[in-house]
N, C-alpha and C positions, 0 to 999 in steps of 0.2 A: 722884510728888512733882508732875506737873502738877496733878492735882486737889486735893491737900491742902498743897501745898509754903506756901501763905500762911498756914497755921496753925502752930501748935506741934507741927509732924512734920517728919520725915526718915525716909528710907531709909538703912540702912547695908547694905553689901554686901561678903561675903566669898567669896575664892575658895577651893576646897578640891579636892584630887586623889585624895581616897579612895573616890571612887564610880566604878568603871570606868577609873581612871586618866585621865579625860575633860578634865583641865586641866593639861596638862604644862609650860604655860609657866612663864617666871619672872615674878617681879612685875612688872618694868619693861614686859613684854610685853602685860599685861592689857588694857590699855585699848586697845591696836591690836586685839587679838583681838575684842573688844566692838565695835568700830567697823567692822571688815572682815570678821570670820568669822561670830562666834555672838553676839548676833542679826545682825550686819552690817549693810549698807545704810547705814551712817555713823551708827550710832547713839552718841551721846555721853552717859553718864549724868549726871544731875543732882543726883547724891547722891554722898558718899565711897563709895570702892570700896578695900578695905584690902587689904593684903596677904595672901597664902596662908596659910591655918591649918589645923590638924588639929582636926576638931569630934567625933572619935570616938577610942577607944582610949586607950592609956597614956599617950601625950604630947598629948591634946586639949587646946585652948586652955581656960583657966579661964573665960572668959566662957560658953562652951559647956556646960561641966559645970554652972554656975550654972543656965543656962536650962533643961537638961535636967532637973536635980533639981527645979526649980521647976514645970514644965508635963509631964504625963505624955505619952509617946507617942501620937501620933493614928492611929498606922498599925500594926495588929495584923500585918500581914504583914512579915516581916524581909526576903524577896525572895532574889535568887539571891548566896548569900554568897561565891561565886567572884569577885564582881566587887565586893567590899568588900575595902578594902586597909587595915585596921587589926585590932586584937585588944587585949583581948577584945572580942566581939560582945556587947552589953547589950541588954536589952529597951526601955530608954530612949533607946537611939542615933537618930541622925539617919539615915532610913532612905535618902534619896537626895539628889540636889541639887534646889534650890529649896524645901527645905522653909521655913517662914518661922515668925517669933516676932512677936509683937505687943507692945510694950514701953511701958507708961505714960510720961507726961513725968517720973515721978518715979522711973523706973529699975525699975519693978515689972514683972515678967513678967505679962501678962495672958493671951493665948491662943497657941496653938500650931497650925499648919495644915500639913498633908500636902501634898506638891507638886503634887497633882491639886485641891486644896481650889478651887472657884470665887473668882475674884477678887472677885465682887461679894459675897461673905461677909466676906472680909476688908476691903473699903470700909465694909461696914454697922458692923463692928465700930470701924472707925477713928471713923467720925462718933460712933459711941456715945461713945468715949473723949474727943473735942474738945466 
């Protein structure tokens, strides 16, 4: 947001507890967790942080169904299925926290990034869309 916030761009953040049960907080606690725990250090997001959603499984949020149907999985490794808290597990599923989707200003899914994708790659693609 600091780099692209003056353009037609925003980050949307969604909390999810389906990956190793790492986000057990309730919605009203999320901003405090970000500020004081992870990442901590007084961090205050400069973008919308939505309530907790399910991104995989039978009760996944329709937004994530749409994104996953629009953009193929970018990580062939499923990972430790014992740390997944959804069913059924599908090839298109989001593998872990911090997977990212880049969407055009018109709402068209453009690119999907696995959690270890270098931020410079994401930045380059954002510049391409701007």
